[in-house]
N, CA, C and O atoms as a Maestro MAE file, in Angstrom:
{
 s_m_m2io_version
 :::
 2.0.0
}

f_m_ct {
 s_m_title
 :::
 protein
 m_atom[340] {
  # First column is atom index #
  i_m_mmod_type
  r_m_x_coord
  r_m_y_coord
  r_m_z_coord
  i_m_residue_number
  s_m_chain_name
  s_m_pdb_residue_name
  s_m_pdb_atom_name
  i_m_atomic_number
  :::
  1 25 188.528 95.915 80.544 1 A "MET " " N  " 7
  2 3 188.303 94.657 81.198 1 A "MET " " CA " 6
  3 2 186.859 94.590 81.676 1 A "MET " " C  " 6
  4 15 186.319 95.557 82.213 1 A "MET " " O  " 8
  5 25 186.257 93.448 81.471 2 A "LYS " " N  " 7
  6 3 184.853 93.244 81.843 2 A "LYS " " CA " 6
  7 2 184.713 93.222 83.364 2 A "LYS " " C  " 6
  8 15 185.579 92.726 84.084 2 A "LYS " " O  " 8
  9 25 183.612 93.766 83.818 3 A "LEU " " N  " 7
  10 3 183.295 93.859 85.247 3 A "LEU " " CA " 6
  11 2 181.863 93.417 85.431 3 A "LEU " " C  " 6
  12 15 180.989 93.789 84.647 3 A "LEU " " O  " 8
  13 25 181.610 92.616 86.471 4 A "ALA " " N  " 7
  14 3 180.248 92.152 86.751 4 A "ALA " " CA " 6
  15 2 180.012 92.168 88.260 4 A "ALA " " C  " 6
  16 15 180.890 91.822 89.051 4 A "ALA " " O  " 8
  17 25 178.806 92.578 88.632 5 A "VAL " " N  " 7
  18 3 178.387 92.581 90.031 5 A "VAL " " CA " 6
  19 2 176.995 91.978 90.086 5 A "VAL " " C  " 6
  20 15 176.108 92.378 89.332 5 A "VAL " " O  " 8
  21 25 176.805 91.019 90.976 6 A "ALA " " N  " 7
  22 3 175.496 90.402 91.151 6 A "ALA " " CA " 6
  23 2 174.877 90.884 92.443 6 A "ALA " " C  " 6
  24 15 175.531 90.921 93.485 6 A "ALA " " O  " 8
  25 25 173.596 91.258 92.367 7 A "LEU " " N  " 7
  26 3 172.856 91.742 93.524 7 A "LEU " " CA " 6
  27 2 171.731 90.773 93.857 7 A "LEU " " C  " 6
  28 15 171.212 90.066 92.993 7 A "LEU " " O  " 8
  29 25 171.374 90.763 95.125 8 A "LYS " " N  " 7
  30 3 170.221 89.993 95.572 8 A "LYS " " CA " 6
  31 2 169.296 90.914 96.370 8 A "LYS " " C  " 6
  32 15 169.725 91.647 97.261 8 A "LYS " " O  " 8
  33 25 168.028 90.848 96.020 9 A "HIS " " N  " 7
  34 3 167.021 91.624 96.760 9 A "HIS " " CA " 6
  35 2 165.735 90.810 96.783 9 A "HIS " " C  " 6
  36 15 165.293 90.286 95.760 9 A "HIS " " O  " 8
  37 25 165.154 90.716 97.951 10 A "GLU " " N  " 7
  38 3 163.910 89.980 98.079 10 A "GLU " " CA " 6
  39 2 162.765 90.964 98.167 10 A "GLU " " C  " 6
  40 15 162.684 91.764 99.098 10 A "GLU " " O  " 8
  41 25 161.872 90.894 97.176 11 A "LEU " " N  " 7
  42 3 160.717 91.791 97.129 11 A "LEU " " CA " 6
  43 2 159.918 91.669 98.396 11 A "LEU " " C  " 6
  44 15 159.636 90.565 98.861 11 A "LEU " " O  " 8
  45 25 159.552 92.797 98.956 12 A "GLY " " N  " 7
  46 3 158.750 92.835 100.166 12 A "GLY " " CA " 6
  47 2 159.560 92.870 101.437 12 A "GLY " " C  " 6
  48 15 159.003 93.070 102.517 12 A "GLY " " O  " 8
  49 25 160.854 92.682 101.340 13 A "LYS " " N  " 7
  50 3 161.718 92.771 102.538 13 A "LYS " " CA " 6
  51 2 162.283 94.167 102.618 13 A "LYS " " C  " 6
  52 15 162.603 94.771 101.594 13 A "LYS " " O  " 8
  53 25 162.410 94.688 103.825 14 A "PRO " " N  " 7
  54 3 162.895 96.066 103.980 14 A "PRO " " CA " 6
  55 2 164.395 96.237 103.799 14 A "PRO " " C  " 6
  56 15 164.884 97.364 103.725 14 A "PRO " " O  " 8
  57 25 165.125 95.140 103.727 15 A "ASP " " N  " 7
  58 3 166.591 95.239 103.565 15 A "ASP " " CA " 6
  59 2 166.962 95.798 102.200 15 A "ASP " " C  " 6
  60 15 166.260 95.594 101.210 15 A "ASP " " O  " 8
  61 25 168.074 96.502 102.173 16 A "ALA " " N  " 7
  62 3 168.659 96.970 100.919 16 A "ALA " " CA " 6
  63 2 169.173 95.772 100.114 16 A "ALA " " C  " 6
  64 15 169.412 94.705 100.680 16 A "ALA " " O  " 8
  65 25 169.341 95.938 98.819 17 A "PRO " " N  " 7
  66 3 169.961 94.863 98.038 17 A "PRO " " CA " 6
  67 2 171.367 94.587 98.560 17 A "PRO " " C  " 6
  68 15 172.026 95.464 99.120 17 A "PRO " " O  " 8
  69 25 171.803 93.358 98.365 18 A "LYS " " N  " 7
  70 3 173.106 92.923 98.835 18 A "LYS " " CA " 6
  71 2 173.965 92.488 97.649 18 A "LYS " " C  " 6
  72 15 173.459 91.874 96.710 18 A "LYS " " O  " 8
  73 25 175.241 92.798 97.686 19 A "VAL " " N  " 7
  74 3 176.169 92.324 96.669 19 A "VAL " " CA " 6
  75 2 176.488 90.863 96.998 19 A "VAL " " C  " 6
  76 15 176.975 90.556 98.086 19 A "VAL " " O  " 8
  77 25 176.207 89.967 96.044 20 A "VAL " " N  " 7
  78 3 176.453 88.539 96.301 20 A "VAL " " CA " 6
  79 2 177.614 87.999 95.488 20 A "VAL " " C  " 6
  80 15 178.108 86.907 95.767 20 A "VAL " " O  " 8
  81 25 178.061 88.752 94.480 21 A "ALA " " N  " 7
  82 3 179.234 88.363 93.699 21 A "ALA " " CA " 6
  83 2 179.753 89.599 92.983 21 A "ALA " " C  " 6
  84 15 178.994 90.494 92.612 21 A "ALA " " O  " 8
  85 25 181.077 89.622 92.798 22 A "SER " " N  " 7
  86 3 181.698 90.754 92.108 22 A "SER " " CA " 6
  87 2 183.019 90.266 91.544 22 A "SER " " C  " 6
  88 15 183.771 89.562 92.217 22 A "SER " " O  " 8
  89 25 183.295 90.645 90.302 23 A "GLY " " N  " 7
  90 3 184.549 90.219 89.723 23 A "GLY " " CA " 6
  91 2 184.886 90.922 88.428 23 A "GLY " " C  " 6
  92 15 184.048 91.595 87.828 23 A "GLY " " O  " 8
  93 25 186.112 90.757 88.015 24 A "ARG " " N  " 7
  94 3 186.638 91.330 86.773 24 A "ARG " " CA " 6
  95 2 187.156 90.216 85.859 24 A "ARG " " C  " 6
  96 15 187.465 89.114 86.309 24 A "ARG " " O  " 8
  97 25 187.239 90.529 84.584 25 A "GLY " " N  " 7
  98 3 187.828 89.602 83.629 25 A "GLY " " CA " 6
  99 2 187.097 88.282 83.558 25 A "GLY " " C  " 6
  100 15 185.877 88.246 83.401 25 A "GLY " " O  " 8
  101 25 187.857 87.177 83.677 26 A "SER " " N  " 7
  102 3 187.258 85.850 83.539 26 A "SER " " CA " 6
  103 2 186.240 85.562 84.648 26 A "SER " " C  " 6
  104 15 185.267 84.843 84.422 26 A "SER " " O  " 8
  105 25 186.458 86.117 85.840 27 A "PHE " " N  " 7
  106 3 185.490 85.891 86.920 27 A "PHE " " CA " 6
  107 2 184.177 86.624 86.600 27 A "PHE " " C  " 6
  108 15 183.100 86.109 86.899 27 A "PHE " " O  " 8
  109 25 184.254 87.805 86.003 28 A "ALA " " N  " 7
  110 3 183.073 88.532 85.575 28 A "ALA " " CA " 6
  111 2 182.312 87.728 84.526 28 A "ALA " " C  " 6
  112 15 181.084 87.642 84.562 28 A "ALA " " O  " 8
  113 25 183.054 87.143 83.596 29 A "GLU " " N  " 7
  114 3 182.422 86.294 82.577 29 A "GLU " " CA " 6
  115 2 181.662 85.125 83.236 29 A "GLU " " C  " 6
  116 15 180.568 84.768 82.800 29 A "GLU " " O  " 8
  117 25 182.242 84.548 84.268 30 A "ARG " " N  " 7
  118 3 181.607 83.419 84.958 30 A "ARG " " CA " 6
  119 2 180.349 83.877 85.685 30 A "ARG " " C  " 6
  120 15 179.351 83.157 85.691 30 A "ARG " " O  " 8
  121 25 180.376 85.042 86.288 31 A "ILE " " N  " 7
  122 3 179.171 85.580 86.951 31 A "ILE " " CA " 6
  123 2 178.049 85.747 85.920 31 A "ILE " " C  " 6
  124 15 176.895 85.410 86.181 31 A "ILE " " O  " 8
  125 25 178.409 86.273 84.748 32 A "ILE " " N  " 7
  126 3 177.409 86.474 83.691 32 A "ILE " " CA " 6
  127 2 176.885 85.145 83.165 32 A "ILE " " C  " 6
  128 15 175.686 85.007 82.920 32 A "ILE " " O  " 8
  129 25 177.771 84.163 82.987 33 A "GLU " " N  " 7
  130 3 177.347 82.815 82.539 33 A "GLU " " CA " 6
  131 2 176.381 82.205 83.543 33 A "GLU " " C  " 6
  132 15 175.362 81.638 83.149 33 A "GLU " " O  " 8
  133 25 176.685 82.311 84.845 34 A "LYS " " N  " 7
  134 3 175.809 81.749 85.874 34 A "LYS " " CA " 6
  135 2 174.441 82.443 85.843 34 A "LYS " " C  " 6
  136 15 173.403 81.794 85.976 34 A "LYS " " O  " 8
  137 25 174.453 83.753 85.667 35 A "ALA " " N  " 7
  138 3 173.173 84.480 85.564 35 A "ALA " " CA " 6
  139 2 172.366 83.976 84.387 35 A "ALA " " C  " 6
  140 15 171.164 83.745 84.518 35 A "ALA " " O  " 8
  141 25 173.011 83.797 83.222 36 A "ASP " " N  " 7
  142 3 172.327 83.286 82.049 36 A "ASP " " CA " 6
  143 2 171.775 81.884 82.296 36 A "ASP " " C  " 6
  144 15 170.628 81.597 81.953 36 A "ASP " " O  " 8
  145 25 172.588 81.015 82.890 37 A "GLU " " N  " 7
  146 3 172.177 79.636 83.173 37 A "GLU " " CA " 6
  147 2 170.961 79.573 84.083 37 A "GLU " " C  " 6
  148 15 170.157 78.644 83.996 37 A "GLU " " O  " 8
  149 25 170.829 80.568 84.958 38 A "ASN " " N  " 7
  150 3 169.738 80.556 85.947 38 A "ASN " " CA " 6
  151 2 168.630 81.560 85.613 38 A "ASN " " C  " 6
  152 15 167.800 81.882 86.463 38 A "ASN " " O  " 8
  153 25 168.625 82.043 84.385 39 A "ASP " " N  " 7
  154 3 167.594 82.972 83.917 39 A "ASP " " CA " 6
  155 2 167.503 84.214 84.782 39 A "ASP " " C  " 6
  156 15 166.410 84.736 85.002 39 A "ASP " " O  " 8
  157 25 168.621 84.687 85.268 40 A "VAL " " N  " 7
  158 3 168.679 85.926 86.049 40 A "VAL " " CA " 6
  159 2 168.844 87.077 85.056 40 A "VAL " " C  " 6
  160 15 169.769 87.060 84.245 40 A "VAL " " O  " 8
  161 25 167.962 88.073 85.109 41 A "PRO " " N  " 7
  162 3 168.097 89.207 84.196 41 A "PRO " " CA " 6
  163 2 169.431 89.923 84.376 41 A "PRO " " C  " 6
  164 15 169.952 90.046 85.484 41 A "PRO " " O  " 8
  165 25 169.961 90.388 83.261 42 A "ILE " " N  " 7
  166 3 171.244 91.128 83.283 42 A "ILE " " CA " 6
  167 2 170.984 92.525 82.777 42 A "ILE " " C  " 6
  168 15 170.342 92.712 81.743 42 A "ILE " " O  " 8
  169 25 171.477 93.498 83.499 43 A "HIS " " N  " 7
  170 3 171.350 94.894 83.141 43 A "HIS " " CA " 6
  171 2 172.771 95.454 82.990 43 A "HIS " " C  " 6
  172 15 173.561 95.404 83.932 43 A "HIS " " O  " 8
  173 25 173.087 95.974 81.830 44 A "LYS " " N  " 7
  174 3 174.445 96.485 81.616 44 A "LYS " " CA " 6
  175 2 174.481 97.979 81.930 44 A "LYS " " C  " 6
  176 15 173.774 98.784 81.325 44 A "LYS " " O  " 8
  177 25 175.322 98.314 82.890 45 A "ASP " " N  " 7
  178 3 175.557 99.708 83.281 45 A "ASP " " CA " 6
  179 2 176.981 99.773 83.844 45 A "ASP " " C  " 6
  180 15 177.205 99.547 85.033 45 A "ASP " " O  " 8
  181 25 177.928 100.085 82.970 46 A "ASP " " N  " 7
  182 3 179.346 100.067 83.387 46 A "ASP " " CA " 6
  183 2 179.644 100.987 84.544 46 A "ASP " " C  " 6
  184 15 180.442 100.650 85.418 46 A "ASP " " O  " 8
  185 25 179.012 102.149 84.560 47 A "ASN " " N  " 7
  186 3 179.277 103.110 85.648 47 A "ASN " " CA " 6
  187 2 178.769 102.579 86.983 47 A "ASN " " C  " 6
  188 15 179.461 102.661 87.998 47 A "ASN " " O  " 8
  189 25 177.563 102.037 86.977 48 A "LEU " " N  " 7
  190 3 177.025 101.494 88.228 48 A "LEU " " CA " 6
  191 2 177.823 100.262 88.671 48 A "LEU " " C  " 6
  192 15 178.085 100.084 89.860 48 A "LEU " " O  " 8
  193 25 178.202 99.422 87.720 49 A "ALA " " N  " 7
  194 3 179.014 98.242 88.075 49 A "ALA " " CA " 6
  195 2 180.323 98.648 88.706 49 A "ALA " " C  " 6
  196 15 180.796 98.005 89.643 49 A "ALA " " O  " 8
  197 25 180.910 99.716 88.194 50 A "SER " " N  " 7
  198 3 182.155 100.207 88.751 50 A "SER " " CA " 6
  199 2 181.969 100.671 90.188 50 A "SER " " C  " 6
  200 15 182.813 100.395 91.041 50 A "SER " " O  " 8
  201 25 180.876 101.371 90.464 51 A "LEU " " N  " 7
  202 3 180.594 101.824 91.835 51 A "LEU " " CA " 6
  203 2 180.294 100.637 92.745 51 A "LEU " " C  " 6
  204 15 180.791 100.569 93.869 51 A "LEU " " O  " 8
  205 25 179.482 99.705 92.256 52 A "LEU " " N  " 7
  206 3 179.109 98.556 93.069 52 A "LEU " " CA " 6
  207 2 180.267 97.616 93.336 52 A "LEU " " C  " 6
  208 15 180.272 96.900 94.338 52 A "LEU " " O  " 8
  209 25 181.251 97.612 92.442 53 A "SER " " N  " 7
  210 3 182.402 96.716 92.619 53 A "SER " " CA " 6
  211 2 183.228 97.107 93.833 53 A "SER " " C  " 6
  212 15 184.042 96.321 94.317 53 A "SER " " O  " 8
  213 25 183.022 98.307 94.318 54 A "LYS " " N  " 7
  214 3 183.737 98.796 95.507 54 A "LYS " " CA " 6
  215 2 183.056 98.335 96.802 54 A "LYS " " C  " 6
  216 15 183.616 98.491 97.887 54 A "LYS " " O  " 8
  217 25 181.855 97.770 96.687 55 A "VAL " " N  " 7
  218 3 181.109 97.263 97.852 55 A "VAL " " CA " 6
  219 2 181.531 95.811 98.082 55 A "VAL " " C  " 6
  220 15 181.570 95.015 97.143 55 A "VAL " " O  " 8
  221 25 181.838 95.479 99.302 56 A "SER " " N  " 7
  222 3 182.277 94.123 99.627 56 A "SER " " CA " 6
  223 2 181.163 93.119 99.388 56 A "SER " " C  " 6
  224 15 179.988 93.404 99.618 56 A "SER " " O  " 8
  225 25 181.553 91.938 98.923 57 A "VAL " " N  " 7
  226 3 180.581 90.846 98.758 57 A "VAL " " CA " 6
  227 2 179.968 90.542 100.134 57 A "VAL " " C  " 6
  228 15 180.655 90.545 101.155 57 A "VAL " " O  " 8
  229 25 178.676 90.284 100.127 58 A "SER " " N  " 7
  230 3 177.868 90.019 101.330 58 A "SER " " CA " 6
  231 2 177.472 91.290 102.075 58 A "SER " " C  " 6
  232 15 176.876 91.221 103.150 58 A "SER " " O  " 8
  233 25 177.801 92.445 101.511 59 A "SER " " N  " 7
  234 3 177.422 93.718 102.124 59 A "SER " " CA " 6
  235 2 176.204 94.315 101.415 59 A "SER " " C  " 6
  236 15 176.015 94.126 100.214 59 A "SER " " O  " 8
  237 25 175.399 95.022 102.167 60 A "PHE " " N  " 7
  238 3 174.297 95.758 101.581 60 A "PHE " " CA " 6
  239 2 174.834 96.960 100.823 60 A "PHE " " C  " 6
  240 15 175.869 97.524 101.179 60 A "PHE " " O  " 8
  241 25 174.122 97.344 99.776 61 A "ILE " " N  " 7
  242 3 174.585 98.511 99.024 61 A "ILE " " CA " 6
  243 2 174.449 99.769 99.889 61 A "ILE " " C  " 6
  244 15 173.545 99.850 100.721 61 A "ILE " " O  " 8
  245 25 175.332 100.740 99.701 62 A "PRO " " N  " 7
  246 3 175.249 101.962 100.487 62 A "PRO " " CA " 6
  247 2 174.090 102.840 100.047 62 A "PRO " " C  " 6
  248 15 173.637 102.773 98.904 62 A "PRO " " O  " 8
  249 25 173.627 103.649 100.958 63 A "GLU " " N  " 7
  250 3 172.468 104.491 100.711 63 A "GLU " " CA " 6
  251 2 172.629 105.394 99.481 63 A "GLU " " C  " 6
  252 15 171.660 105.654 98.767 63 A "GLU " " O  " 8
  253 25 173.837 105.862 99.244 64 A "GLU " " N  " 7
  254 3 174.050 106.763 98.114 64 A "GLU " " CA " 6
  255 2 173.850 106.063 96.758 64 A "GLU " " C  " 6
  256 15 173.774 106.739 95.732 64 A "GLU " " O  " 8
  257 25 173.763 104.743 96.734 65 A "LEU " " N  " 7
  258 3 173.513 104.012 95.487 65 A "LEU " " CA " 6
  259 2 172.085 103.499 95.372 65 A "LEU " " C  " 6
  260 15 171.739 102.846 94.387 65 A "LEU " " O  " 8
  261 25 171.240 103.791 96.384 66 A "PHE " " N  " 7
  262 3 169.858 103.300 96.376 66 A "PHE " " CA " 6
  263 2 169.117 103.696 95.093 66 A "PHE " " C  " 6
  264 15 168.480 102.845 94.472 66 A "PHE " " O  " 8
  265 25 169.187 104.942 94.691 67 A "GLU " " N  " 7
  266 3 168.413 105.414 93.552 67 A "GLU " " CA " 6
  267 2 168.837 104.690 92.262 67 A "GLU " " C  " 6
  268 15 167.988 104.252 91.485 67 A "GLU " " O  " 8
  269 25 170.131 104.569 92.045 68 A "ALA " " N  " 7
  270 3 170.612 103.898 90.838 68 A "ALA " " CA " 6
  271 2 170.221 102.422 90.843 68 A "ALA " " C  " 6
  272 15 169.801 101.889 89.816 68 A "ALA " " O  " 8
  273 25 170.356 101.767 91.977 69 A "VAL " " N  " 7
  274 3 170.006 100.352 92.071 69 A "VAL " " CA " 6
  275 2 168.486 100.178 91.960 69 A "VAL " " C  " 6
  276 15 168.022 99.179 91.411 69 A "VAL " " O  " 8
  277 25 167.730 101.108 92.460 70 A "ALA " " N  " 7
  278 3 166.262 101.042 92.354 70 A "ALA " " CA " 6
  279 2 165.843 101.028 90.877 70 A "ALA " " C  " 6
  280 15 164.896 100.337 90.500 70 A "ALA " " O  " 8
  281 25 166.551 101.790 90.057 71 A "ARG " " N  " 7
  282 3 166.245 101.791 88.618 71 A "ARG " " CA " 6
  283 2 166.502 100.421 87.999 71 A "ARG " " C  " 6
  284 15 165.739 99.949 87.155 71 A "ARG " " O  " 8
  285 25 167.582 99.798 88.431 72 A "VAL " " N  " 7
  286 3 167.905 98.446 87.931 72 A "VAL " " CA " 6
  287 2 166.854 97.447 88.403 72 A "VAL " " C  " 6
  288 15 166.383 96.623 87.619 72 A "VAL " " O  " 8
  289 25 166.486 97.517 89.678 73 A "LEU " " N  " 7
  290 3 165.459 96.597 90.182 73 A "LEU " " CA " 6
  291 2 164.128 96.785 89.475 73 A "LEU " " C  " 6
  292 15 163.428 95.810 89.200 73 A "LEU " " O  " 8
  293 25 163.773 98.024 89.178 74 A "ALA " " N  " 7
  294 3 162.535 98.278 88.436 74 A "ALA " " CA " 6
  295 2 162.600 97.612 87.054 74 A "ALA " " C  " 6
  296 15 161.613 97.041 86.589 74 A "ALA " " O  " 8
  297 25 163.770 97.690 86.403 75 A "PHE " " N  " 7
  298 3 163.991 97.028 85.121 75 A "PHE " " CA " 6
  299 2 163.772 95.510 85.265 75 A "PHE " " C  " 6
  300 15 163.085 94.896 84.450 75 A "PHE " " O  " 8
  301 25 164.358 94.925 86.300 76 A "VAL " " N  " 7
  302 3 164.239 93.490 86.535 76 A "VAL " " CA " 6
  303 2 162.789 93.092 86.806 76 A "VAL " " C  " 6
  304 15 162.297 92.108 86.253 76 A "VAL " " O  " 8
  305 25 162.112 93.853 87.651 77 A "TYR " " N  " 7
  306 3 160.721 93.528 87.966 77 A "TYR " " CA " 6
  307 2 159.830 93.647 86.734 77 A "TYR " " C  " 6
  308 15 158.896 92.861 86.577 77 A "TYR " " O  " 8
  309 25 160.102 94.624 85.848 78 A "ARG " " N  " 7
  310 3 159.324 94.746 84.603 78 A "ARG " " CA " 6
  311 2 159.540 93.509 83.732 78 A "ARG " " C  " 6
  312 15 158.587 92.955 83.183 78 A "ARG " " O  " 8
  313 25 160.786 93.083 83.610 79 A "ILE " " N  " 7
  314 3 161.079 91.885 82.816 79 A "ILE " " CA " 6
  315 2 160.375 90.678 83.416 79 A "ILE " " C  " 6
  316 15 159.739 89.913 82.691 79 A "ILE " " O  " 8
  317 25 160.475 90.498 84.701 80 A "ASN " " N  " 7
  318 3 159.833 89.340 85.347 80 A "ASN " " CA " 6
  319 2 158.313 89.357 85.157 80 A "ASN " " C  " 6
  320 15 157.699 88.307 84.967 80 A "ASN " " O  " 8
  321 25 157.719 90.529 85.208 81 A "ASN " " N  " 7
  322 3 156.242 90.628 85.002 81 A "ASN " " CA " 6
  323 2 155.878 90.286 83.563 81 A "ASN " " C  " 6
  324 15 154.847 89.657 83.322 81 A "ASN " " O  " 8
  325 25 156.697 90.686 82.613 82 A "LYS " " N  " 7
  326 3 156.411 90.356 81.206 82 A "LYS " " CA " 6
  327 2 156.542 88.868 80.972 82 A "LYS " " C  " 6
  328 15 155.763 88.285 80.217 82 A "LYS " " O  " 8
  329 25 157.525 88.243 81.615 83 A "ILE " " N  " 7
  330 3 157.744 86.803 81.421 83 A "ILE " " CA " 6
  331 2 156.634 86.007 82.095 83 A "ILE " " C  " 6
  332 15 156.136 85.040 81.518 83 A "ILE " " O  " 8
  333 25 156.241 86.389 83.291 84 A "SER " " N  " 7
  334 3 155.250 85.616 84.039 84 A "SER " " CA " 6
  335 2 153.816 85.994 83.714 84 A "SER " " C  " 6
  336 15 152.890 85.239 84.009 84 A "SER " " O  " 8
  337 25 153.628 87.146 83.113 85 A "GLY " " N  " 7
  338 3 152.260 87.574 82.952 85 A "GLY " " CA " 6
  339 2 151.816 87.844 81.616 85 A "GLY " " C  " 6
  340 15 150.659 88.212 81.413 85 A "GLY " " O  " 8
  :::
 }
 m_bond[339] {
  # First column is bond index #
  i_m_from
  i_m_to
  i_m_order
  :::
  1 1 2 1
  2 2 3 1
  3 3 4 2
  4 3 5 1
  5 5 6 1
  6 6 7 1
  7 7 8 2
  8 7 9 1
  9 9 10 1
  10 10 11 1
  11 11 12 2
  12 11 13 1
  13 13 14 1
  14 14 15 1
  15 15 16 2
  16 15 17 1
  17 17 18 1
  18 18 19 1
  19 19 20 2
  20 19 21 1
  21 21 22 1
  22 22 23 1
  23 23 24 2
  24 23 25 1
  25 25 26 1
  26 26 27 1
  27 27 28 2
  28 27 29 1
  29 29 30 1
  30 30 31 1
  31 31 32 2
  32 31 33 1
  33 33 34 1
  34 34 35 1
  35 35 36 2
  36 35 37 1
  37 37 38 1
  38 38 39 1
  39 39 40 2
  40 39 41 1
  41 41 42 1
  42 42 43 1
  43 43 44 2
  44 43 45 1
  45 45 46 1
  46 46 47 1
  47 47 48 2
  48 47 49 1
  49 49 50 1
  50 50 51 1
  51 51 52 2
  52 51 53 1
  53 53 54 1
  54 54 55 1
  55 55 56 2
  56 55 57 1
  57 57 58 1
  58 58 59 1
  59 59 60 2
  60 59 61 1
  61 61 62 1
  62 62 63 1
  63 63 64 2
  64 63 65 1
  65 65 66 1
  66 66 67 1
  67 67 68 2
  68 67 69 1
  69 69 70 1
  70 70 71 1
  71 71 72 2
  72 71 73 1
  73 73 74 1
  74 74 75 1
  75 75 76 2
  76 75 77 1
  77 77 78 1
  78 78 79 1
  79 79 80 2
  80 79 81 1
  81 81 82 1
  82 82 83 1
  83 83 84 2
  84 83 85 1
  85 85 86 1
  86 86 87 1
  87 87 88 2
  88 87 89 1
  89 89 90 1
  90 90 91 1
  91 91 92 2
  92 91 93 1
  93 93 94 1
  94 94 95 1
  95 95 96 2
  96 95 97 1
  97 97 98 1
  98 98 99 1
  99 99 100 2
  100 99 101 1
  101 101 102 1
  102 102 103 1
  103 103 104 2
  104 103 105 1
  105 105 106 1
  106 106 107 1
  107 107 108 2
  108 107 109 1
  109 109 110 1
  110 110 111 1
  111 111 112 2
  112 111 113 1
  113 113 114 1
  114 114 115 1
  115 115 116 2
  116 115 117 1
  117 117 118 1
  118 118 119 1
  119 119 120 2
  120 119 121 1
  121 121 122 1
  122 122 123 1
  123 123 124 2
  124 123 125 1
  125 125 126 1
  126 126 127 1
  127 127 128 2
  128 127 129 1
  129 129 130 1
  130 130 131 1
  131 131 132 2
  132 131 133 1
  133 133 134 1
  134 134 135 1
  135 135 136 2
  136 135 137 1
  137 137 138 1
  138 138 139 1
  139 139 140 2
  140 139 141 1
  141 141 142 1
  142 142 143 1
  143 143 144 2
  144 143 145 1
  145 145 146 1
  146 146 147 1
  147 147 148 2
  148 147 149 1
  149 149 150 1
  150 150 151 1
  151 151 152 2
  152 151 153 1
  153 153 154 1
  154 154 155 1
  155 155 156 2
  156 155 157 1
  157 157 158 1
  158 158 159 1
  159 159 160 2
  160 159 161 1
  161 161 162 1
  162 162 163 1
  163 163 164 2
  164 163 165 1
  165 165 166 1
  166 166 167 1
  167 167 168 2
  168 167 169 1
  169 169 170 1
  170 170 171 1
  171 171 172 2
  172 171 173 1
  173 173 174 1
  174 174 175 1
  175 175 176 2
  176 175 177 1
  177 177 178 1
  178 178 179 1
  179 179 180 2
  180 179 181 1
  181 181 182 1
  182 182 183 1
  183 183 184 2
  184 183 185 1
  185 185 186 1
  186 186 187 1
  187 187 188 2
  188 187 189 1
  189 189 190 1
  190 190 191 1
  191 191 192 2
  192 191 193 1
  193 193 194 1
  194 194 195 1
  195 195 196 2
  196 195 197 1
  197 197 198 1
  198 198 199 1
  199 199 200 2
  200 199 201 1
  201 201 202 1
  202 202 203 1
  203 203 204 2
  204 203 205 1
  205 205 206 1
  206 206 207 1
  207 207 208 2
  208 207 209 1
  209 209 210 1
  210 210 211 1
  211 211 212 2
  212 211 213 1
  213 213 214 1
  214 214 215 1
  215 215 216 2
  216 215 217 1
  217 217 218 1
  218 218 219 1
  219 219 220 2
  220 219 221 1
  221 221 222 1
  222 222 223 1
  223 223 224 2
  224 223 225 1
  225 225 226 1
  226 226 227 1
  227 227 228 2
  228 227 229 1
  229 229 230 1
  230 230 231 1
  231 231 232 2
  232 231 233 1
  233 233 234 1
  234 234 235 1
  235 235 236 2
  236 235 237 1
  237 237 238 1
  238 238 239 1
  239 239 240 2
  240 239 241 1
  241 241 242 1
  242 242 243 1
  243 243 244 2
  244 243 245 1
  245 245 246 1
  246 246 247 1
  247 247 248 2
  248 247 249 1
  249 249 250 1
  250 250 251 1
  251 251 252 2
  252 251 253 1
  253 253 254 1
  254 254 255 1
  255 255 256 2
  256 255 257 1
  257 257 258 1
  258 258 259 1
  259 259 260 2
  260 259 261 1
  261 261 262 1
  262 262 263 1
  263 263 264 2
  264 263 265 1
  265 265 266 1
  266 266 267 1
  267 267 268 2
  268 267 269 1
  269 269 270 1
  270 270 271 1
  271 271 272 2
  272 271 273 1
  273 273 274 1
  274 274 275 1
  275 275 276 2
  276 275 277 1
  277 277 278 1
  278 278 279 1
  279 279 280 2
  280 279 281 1
  281 281 282 1
  282 282 283 1
  283 283 284 2
  284 283 285 1
  285 285 286 1
  286 286 287 1
  287 287 288 2
  288 287 289 1
  289 289 290 1
  290 290 291 1
  291 291 292 2
  292 291 293 1
  293 293 294 1
  294 294 295 1
  295 295 296 2
  296 295 297 1
  297 297 298 1
  298 298 299 1
  299 299 300 2
  300 299 301 1
  301 301 302 1
  302 302 303 1
  303 303 304 2
  304 303 305 1
  305 305 306 1
  306 306 307 1
  307 307 308 2
  308 307 309 1
  309 309 310 1
  310 310 311 1
  311 311 312 2
  312 311 313 1
  313 313 314 1
  314 314 315 1
  315 315 316 2
  316 315 317 1
  317 317 318 1
  318 318 319 1
  319 319 320 2
  320 319 321 1
  321 321 322 1
  322 322 323 1
  323 323 324 2
  324 323 325 1
  325 325 326 1
  326 326 327 1
  327 327 328 2
  328 327 329 1
  329 329 330 1
  330 330 331 1
  331 331 332 2
  332 331 333 1
  333 333 334 1
  334 334 335 1
  335 335 336 2
  336 335 337 1
  337 337 338 1
  338 338 339 1
  339 339 340 2
  :::
 }
}
């Protein structure tokens, strides 16, 4: 079954990324569709999505996931720099 988790992080803010949406099956498909519609980069990592799906929506990610999420954010920032620059 498909799983999707959406994160929000504002560059330059000290807060950890926050889970803003999480779902399985058709709801996961909808999260992915919304990301595509809004040009939000998508990074596929089933293991990380599984871990993040245990974090409540509107909650900051736990410290033990910082390193894994940092790799995803680095991926997103690289994509954004290529697109804008």
